C-alpha positions in Angstrom: 129.5 113.9 81.9 126.0 114.1 80.7 126.0 117.5 78.9 125.9 115.9 75.5 122.5 114.3 76.4 120.7 116.9 78.3 117.1 117.1 77.4 117.0 113.7 75.7 116.1 111.8 78.9 112.5 110.5 78.3 111.5 107.6 76.1 108.7 108.6 73.8 106.1 106.6 71.9 102.4 107.0 71.1 101.3 105.0 74.2 104.1 106.1 76.6 103.3 109.8 75.9 99.9 109.2 77.5 101.5 108.9 80.9 103.6 111.2 83.0 105.7 108.1 84.1 105.6 104.4 83.7 106.5 103.0 87.2 107.4 99.4 87.6 107.4 98.1 91.2 109.1 94.9 92.3 111.4 93.4 94.9 114.3 91.1 95.3 115.6 89.3 98.4 118.6 87.4 99.6 119.9 85.6 102.7 122.4 87.2 105.0 124.3 85.9 108.1 121.9 84.7 110.8 123.5 86.9 113.5 121.8 89.8 111.7 118.3 88.4 112.0 117.3 91.0 114.6 117.5 93.8 112.0 116.6 91.8 108.8 114.5 88.7 109.8 114.0 85.8 107.5 111.4 83.0 107.3 113.6 80.4 108.9 113.0 76.7 108.4 114.8 75.6 105.3 115.6 79.2 104.5 117.9 81.6 106.5 116.6 83.2 109.7 118.0 86.5 108.3 117.0 87.9 104.9 117.3 91.3 103.3 114.6 92.4 100.8 115.1 95.4 98.4 112.0 97.3 97.1 112.4 99.1 93.8 110.2 101.6 92.0 111.6 102.2 88.6 110.3 104.7 86.0 110.6 103.1 82.6 110.3 106.4 80.7 113.2 108.1 82.4 115.3 105.1 83.7 115.3 106.6 87.2 114.8 104.7 90.5 112.1 106.6 92.2 112.2 104.5 95.4 114.8 102.1 96.8 114.3 100.8 100.3 115.7 97.8 102.2 113.2 95.8 104.4 113.1 92.6 106.4 112.6 89.5 104.2 109.5 88.6 106.0 107.7 91.8 104.9 105.1 90.8 102.2 105.1 92.9 99.1 101.4 93.3 99.4 101.8 95.0 102.8 104.7 97.1 101.6 102.7 98.2 98.5 100.6 100.4 100.7 103.6 102.7 101.2 104.1 103.3 97.5 101.1 105.7 96.5 102.8 108.8 98.0 105.6 108.6 95.4 103.3 108.1 92.4 103.0 111.0 90.0 99.7 112.3 88.8 99.0 110.7 85.4 101.5 107.8 85.9 101.0 104.3 84.9 101.9 101.8 87.7 102.6 98.2 86.8 102.6 95.5 89.5 102.9 91.7 89.7 100.4 89.8 91.7 102.6 90.0 94.8 101.5 93.7 95.3 97.8 93.1 94.8 95.8 95.0 97.4 92.6 96.9 97.1 93.8 99.8 99.3 96.9 100.2 97.1 94.8 100.3 94.0 92.3 102.8 95.6 95.1 105.1 96.6 96.7 105.1 93.2 93.4 106.1 91.6 92.9 108.9 94.3 96.4 110.2 93.0 94.8 110.4 89.5 97.1 107.7 88.3 96.6 104.4 86.5 97.4 100.7 87.3 98.1 97.7 85.2 98.2 94.2 86.9 97.6 90.6 86.3 94.1 89.7 87.7 94.1 87.9 91.0 91.6 85.0 90.3 90.8 84.6 94.0 89.1 88.1 94.0 85.4 88.5 93.5 84.2 90.8 90.6 81.1 92.9 90.6 78.9 94.5 87.9 76.4 97.2 88.1 72.8 96.2 87.3 69.8 98.5 87.6 71.7 100.7 90.0 72.8 97.8 92.2 76.2 96.1 92.5 76.0 92.3 91.9 78.6 89.6 92.2 79.7 87.9 89.0 81.2 84.4 88.4 84.1 85.0 86.1 85.0 81.4 85.9 81.6 80.3 84.6 81.4 83.3 82.3 84.8 82.5 80.7 83.7 78.9 80.1 81.0 80.2 77.8 83.3 82.3 75.6 84.1 80.8 72.1 86.5 83.7 71.3 90.2 83.7 72.1 90.4 87.4 73.4 87.7 89.3 75.3 87.4 92.7 77.1 84.7 93.7 79.6 84.0 96.3 82.3 83.7 95.3 86.0 84.3 96.5 89.5 86.5 95.6 92.4 85.0 96.0 95.9 86.1 96.4 99.5 83.4 97.3 102.0 81.5 100.1 100.4 84.3 101.2 98.0 84.2 100.2 94.4 86.9 100.5 91.7 85.9 100.5 88.0 88.3 98.5 85.8 88.7 97.1 82.3 89.4 93.3 82.4 91.1 91.9 79.3 91.8 88.2 78.8 93.4 86.0 76.1 93.7 82.3 75.6 97.4 81.5 75.4 98.9 78.6 73.3 98.0 75.1 74.4 101.7 74.5 75.4 101.6 77.4 77.7 98.3 76.2 79.3 99.9 72.8 79.9 103.0 74.2 81.6 100.8 76.3 83.8 98.7 73.4 84.9 101.7 71.2 85.5 103.2 73.9 87.8 99.9 74.4 89.6 99.7 70.6 90.2 103.3 70.4 91.4 102.9 73.2 93.9 99.7 71.9 95.1 101.2 68.4 95.6 104.1 69.9 97.5 101.7 71.7 99.9 99.4 68.7 100.3 96.2 69.6 98.4 94.6 69.1 95.0 94.0 72.2 92.8 90.4 73.0 92.1 88.7 72.8 88.7 88.3 76.5 88.8 92.0 77.1 89.3 92.9 74.7 86.5 90.3 76.4 84.3 91.9 79.8 84.9 95.3 78.5 83.6 93.6 78.6 80.1 93.4 82.4 80.3 95.9 85.4 80.7 93.9 88.0 82.5 94.8 91.6 83.1 93.1 94.6 84.7 93.6 98.4 84.3 91.7 101.6 84.9 93.4 103.3 81.9 90.8 103.8 79.1 91.2 102.2 75.7 92.2 105.5 74.2 95.3 105.4 76.4 96.1 101.6 76.1 94.1 99.8 73.4 93.0 96.3 74.5 95.4 94.5 72.1 98.3 96.4 73.6 97.7 95.6 77.2 99.9 92.5 77.4 102.6 94.2 75.3 102.8 97.1 77.8 102.8 94.7 80.8 106.0 93.2 79.4 107.9 96.3 80.4 107.8 94.9 83.9 110.5 92.5 82.9 113.0 95.4 82.9 113.1 95.4 86.7 114.0 91.6 86.7 116.9 92.4 84.4 118.0 95.2 86.7 118.1 92.9 89.7 119.9 90.3 87.6 122.6 92.9 86.8 122.8 94.1 90.3 123.4 90.5 91.6 125.8 89.3 88.7 127.9 92.4 88.4 127.3 94.6 91.5 127.2 91.6 93.8 124.6 93.4 95.9 123.6 90.2 97.6 127.1 89.2 98.7 128.9 90.5 101.9 131.6 89.4 104.3 129.9 91.1 107.2 129.1 88.6 110.0 127.3 90.6 112.7 127.8 94.4 112.2 124.5 95.9 111.0 126.2 99.3 110.3 128.9 97.8 108.1 126.3 95.8 106.2 124.1 98.9 105.5 127.2 100.9 104.5 128.1 98.3 101.9 124.5 98.1 100.7 124.0 101.9 100.3 127.4 102.3 98.6 126.3 99.8 96.0 123.0 101.4 95.6 124.6 104.8 95.2 126.7 103.4 92.4 123.5 101.8 90.8 121.9 105.2 90.8 124.9 106.7 89.0 125.1 103.9 86.4 121.3 104.0 85.7 121.4 107.7 85.3 124.2 107.3 82.7 122.1 104.6 81.0 119.0 106.8 81.0 120.7 109.6 79.0 122.5 107.4 76.6 119.5 105.1 76.0 117.0 107.9 75.4 119.5 109.7 73.1 120.0 106.5 71.0 116.2 105.9 70.9 115.4 109.5 69.9 118.1 109.7 67.2 118.0 106.2 65.6 115.4 104.1 67.5 118.3 102.0 68.9 118.5 100.8 72.4 121.2 100.5 75.1 121.5 97.3 77.0 121.6 97.9 80.7 123.3 94.5 81.3 126.0 95.2 78.8 126.6 98.7 80.3 127.1 97.1 83.7 129.5 94.6 82.4 131.4 97.2 80.4 131.8 99.3 83.6 132.9 96.3 85.6 135.5 95.3 83.1 136.9 98.8 83.1 136.6 99.6 86.8 140.4 99.7 87.4 140.8 102.3 84.6 137.8 104.3 86.1 139.4 104.2 89.5 142.7 105.5 88.2 140.9 108.4 86.4 139.0 109.3 89.5 142.3 109.5 91.5 143.7 111.8 88.8 140.9 114.3 89.4 137.3 115.0 88.4 138.2 116.8 85.2 140.3 113.9 84.0 137.5 111.5 84.9 134.9 113.5 83.0 137.1 113.8 79.9 137.6 110.0 79.9 133.9 109.3 80.3 133.0 111.6 77.5 135.6 110.0 75.3 134.0 106.7 75.9 130.4 107.6 75.2 130.5 106.9 71.4 132.3 103.6 72.1 129.7 102.6 74.7 126.8 103.2 72.3 128.4 100.7 69.9 129.6 98.2 72.3 126.6 98.1 74.6 123.8 98.4 72.1 120.9 96.0 72.7 120.8 93.3 69.9 117.9 91.1 69.1 116.8 88.6 66.4 115.2 90.3 63.3 112.2 88.0 63.8 111.7 89.2 67.4 111.1 92.8 68.3 112.1 94.3 71.7 109.2 95.3 74.0 109.9 99.0 73.3 109.9 98.4 69.5 106.6 96.6 69.9 105.0 99.5 71.9 106.4 102.0 69.4 105.1 100.1 66.4 101.8 99.2 68.1 102.4 95.5 67.8 100.0 93.7 70.1 97.7 90.8 70.3 94.4 90.2 68.3 91.8 92.9 69.2 89.7 91.6 72.2 86.0 91.5 71.6 84.0 93.7 74.0 81.4 91.8 75.9 79.2 92.4 78.9 80.1 90.5 82.0 76.8 88.9 83.3 75.6 88.8 86.9 75.9 85.5 88.7 72.3 84.4 88.5 72.2 85.0 84.6 75.5 83.0 84.2 74.0 80.1 86.1 70.8 80.4 84.2 72.7 80.2 80.9 
């Protein structure tokens, strides 16, 4: 099926070429019948007592799923993240959301000689090195003093006697974005019965990221653009639920039947994404065009009866049919966008980022308070 595209299976741009892989990690969960709570436990309360969570580690450069594993819905992403470092390739860039924030995970990624990119957890303490000693810094107070809209600084994360050196890059988003963030923060706080602190509200005025990749690998102005590739996993889960119906089952209490259904759907997902990987990279390499994963899934779904008939006729007939469809798929399933808005891959390729952050020194706590 894929002989036409052999060798054209890796996305290539100036930034992506700096990494052996760009690994995006995320999860999605859904409720299942409560009789299965003993194998997939849920939170209970207003939610179901049975919940299945799927962990996915996806390589953006190749389009491959490097890790798919079903877990209980009650297993926090932060705890599961500690299982991920063994599958990380040397020289890879690993992109997380805040749900996976854990010092041990970051530490092990760096030990694998890999790189991380994450939003900053504002509840975590930062440190700087001053005259050979590590000193706490007050990021909240330091950011209040900045008149510029984009900054970059060096700092450390700490756990016990372990330190991780990071670059911290922060931007001031538009006022309407800040207002929405504060509104959501107040709404969630009211729901849980507390008032958000001034510090939490102040952090809404900044978008803050950390990485251990040097500026020669990811320039400061490209950090937020590179982080946007994480959205691809959200789109994958959306397709799996809307087309593959991965979250739906008629199983009531048979865990073996439930897992057979789930694994069959995941096998199909692997096949479809492998097909997407080859066609997408071929289109990108030849003409800087992109293949929509969502459109490909919907195209396959609308032609599933035809595909089924070809499979019954034999593998040769099936392969011939797929090869005859490849040119049509490239046209029908191409990713379209407004001329005024570039896709994330186009922005990375053309080095379209934010304004260049000003590099500043993060001051120790006593100097910030003195200022």
